[in-house]
N, C-alpha and C positions, 0 to 999 in steps of 0.2 A: 503492500499501501505505499502511496506517495505521502513524504513527509510534507504537507502544503501548509504554509500559512498564511492567514488574510489579515492582511495587513492596513494599515489607513495612515495618511499622513495630514494636513491641514496648513493650506498658506493662505494668510487674513489678511484682509487692512483693518487699520491702527482706528478703534471705535471714538476715541476720545478719553475713556476711561476707563478703567482696571475692572470695577465689576462687571461692565456690558461685555466687555473684553472677555473675560473669564465665562461670561453665562453664553456666549456666541460659542466658546472653544466646547462648552461643556454642551451644545446640543450638537455640532457638528459629531462630536465623541457618541452620541448618542443614535445618532443616525450610521456612523460606522458602525456601531454596535447591530443594528439591526440587520445591516447587510453581511455581518456576520466578522465583520475583523475582529482577530484576537489581541491586536496591536494598534496603536496610537500612538505618534508624538507628533509636537508643535513645534513654531519656527522661534529663534531665538530671544528670549525674553519676552513671551507669549501675550502675557498678560500687559505690558508696558509700552508705550512708542520706542523707536527706537533713537534714545533721548542721545546715544553719543556723537550727533553730531552737530553739537556744542559741548562747552565746558562749564558745565555751571552747577553750583552748589545744592541748587534745589533737589537735581533730579536724583540726586541719595535716597529721596523719601520713596523710591521707585523696590528700594532695597528691603527683603526680610530674610528671616533665619529656614534654613533648609536641615531638616525635614519639619520644625515645629510651626514653620509660619501659616498664615492662612492660605493660601493657594496650594500649598504642597498637600496640605491639611484634607482642604476640598479637592483635590482630586485624588486622594486618596479613598476618598467617600466617592467619588464618582467611579475609579475603578472596582470597588466590591458594588457597584451599583449596577455597570455596566458588563463586569469581568473580561475589561481588557487589559492587557501591560498599556503605561502611560509614563510616557520620555514627557517630561515637565523641564523645559528650561525658563530660569528664572535671574534673577540679579540677588546674590544670595550676601546677606550681612553676616556675619560669624564674628560675633563681640566688634568692641571698638574701635572703628578702624581700620579693619581686615572684608573685605568687601572681593567677591569674582563672580564671576560669569560662570553660572553654574546648569548642571539638567539633573535634577531629580530622578531616577527609574521606581517607579512605583508594581508593583507581581498585580498579575490579576485579580488576588483575593486582596487590594489593598495595604499589603507588607510591604513598607520601606526597603527598597535594597539594598541602595545608593546612590552617591551620585557621581557628577563628573566633572571637575573645575576645569573652564577650559586656560588649555597650558601658552596658546601664542597670542598675545594680545596688539593687538593695531593703536600705531597714533599719525596718521594721518589726516589729512583734509576731508571731512565726513566721518570720519571715524577713530573718534579721538576718546580712544576705551582704554588705557594705561590713565587717562584723567581718574576712572572710576574703579578701573577693578585691578588687583595684582593677577599674577600667574597663577597659571593652578597648581598644585602640590598634590594632588591624589593618586599620580598615576597616571596607568591605564587603565580602569577596570572595567570587566565583563561580568555580565550580571546575568547568571540564571534565571533565568525566568519563566512563566508557565507556558511561553512559545519556544524557547531556544535561549543562545546566549548571545545574549546585547551589549551591543558598544554604543559611547557616543564622542563625536568629535563634533567640536563648535565653529562655524562658520570663518573665519581666518585660520585655522587649525588647518585648513583641508589643502592649503596652498604647502604643508610640510607633510612629506612624505614617513617620516621616522615613526610620527602617531599611528598612521592607519594603519602600517605591520607589524607595532609593539600590539596593537588591536587584534590584529590577525594572530598573530605568535601566541596570544592571550586567548585565542577560542572563541572568536566572535566569528559570529550567522551572518549579522545582520548588524550596520552601523547607521544609527540616523546623523545625519549631519543638518540640524538647524541652525539656518543663518538669515541674515539682513545684507544683503546684497546688491548695490548698487548697477542700474544699468549701463551707464557709461564709465566705469572701473574697471568692471570685469567680466560682462557679460561672454565675452568669449571663450573665458575659460570655463563658465558654470557647466556646457555639457561635455567636457574633455576631462577634466582634476577626477570629478568623483567616477566617473566610467571607467576611468584610468587605476585610480586605487581600487576597484574592485574589482578588475581584470590581477592587478598586481597582488591581490593579497586572498582574492577568491572568496567572497564574499557579497551577501548582497546589503545595497548603502541607498539608504534615502536619504534624496537629499530635498529640503524644504527652506524656501525664501519666500521673504515678505512681499506685497503687492502693494503698490501706491506707494501716495509721497502721503507726508506727514508734515506735522506744524513747526516740528523743528531744524529743517536744512531742506537741501533739495535734493536730497538722495529718492530716486526712482527707482522702488523695489519692482522687479522683474517677473515675481513669481517665477511658473516655468520648472517646478517641483516635480519630483520624478524620482521611480524606483528603476534599480539599475539592477541586472544581474551578475556572476562571477563570471561573465565571458563579459562583460561590458555590455550587452544591449538593454535596450528602455525595455520595461517589462510596461506595458498597456502604452497610452499614451503620455505625455509630457503635460504638465499643467499650461493653460493658459498664462500670457504675460501680464494684464492686465486687470480679472477679476479674484476673486480669493475661491477657493475650491478645496473639496475633500476629495481625494484620491483614494483608494480605497485597487487593492491590486493581490492576485496570488504567487506567492512564491515561493518555486519547489526547492525546498533546502537540501533536498538529494540531490539537486545540479553541485551545490559545494563540492560533494567526494568525487561525483564524476568530473569534473575541472581538475580537481587536484590530483585524480589518476593520472589522468590526461595531459595536463602542462607539468605536475610535478615542482614548481615552482619553489616550495619549500622544501624540497629535497637536496633542490639545486642550489639554496642559498650557501653562503660562502663568511659566517660569520666569522672564522678566524683573517678573513681577510680586510676587514670594517675597522680595524683601529682606529686609522687617520679618521675618520668621520666625526668622532667625537674627543679622538687625541691629538689634533696635526701639528 
């Protein structure tokens, strides 16, 4: 019997306030569950605007603890209600002065499995993230969920192949990549990097991007979210570039072993020869 996981993602426009943004995602999750999805992931800092277009202290107000803050607590209740695994990206505060770009992973029974903190923090026009976030310090966790082994890599992380590889070495079958990326800056990379990572590491990737423009800057988030398989092929259609959308796709996890046996990239790795990558 095929090991097929029905997975979902949401690309959304900013509503203007946290309560309505969370409520909208709850309804999308319920719809995904009605369609038979067993896992769903949301976009980067899904319950807030992409405030990193500016550097203003007022935006620390979006931060909350993980897992005991209001959003993750609410998402745990949603996971119990829907029976889905949920990947929840938020702005995390961990004590006074310690802030991270984080994603909590919640199992289908509502239990909190852990979190990933974004490692690579950009500081360029329209993406002033170093003003807000410390670099991640929790490594590259892979979570043993009800649907399989799930990892997370957040937005700017995707430009760095090392983390993709570590997630694969840690056993990931599906990696969610919640993002907020601008049409003019890196659109030509969007359908290149994640499929390449899926091929190089032989797992599924869920690439999620915001949609539209928000009040804190000129960034035009272009959606086009998608699932990609270990052969680098899109699973179903890519999301729209202008409107929000729920994508639900069937992922055949048996394809992972099939590809790894055929291409054998893990067998042919040469970690003994890679010392110069970290000790130049």
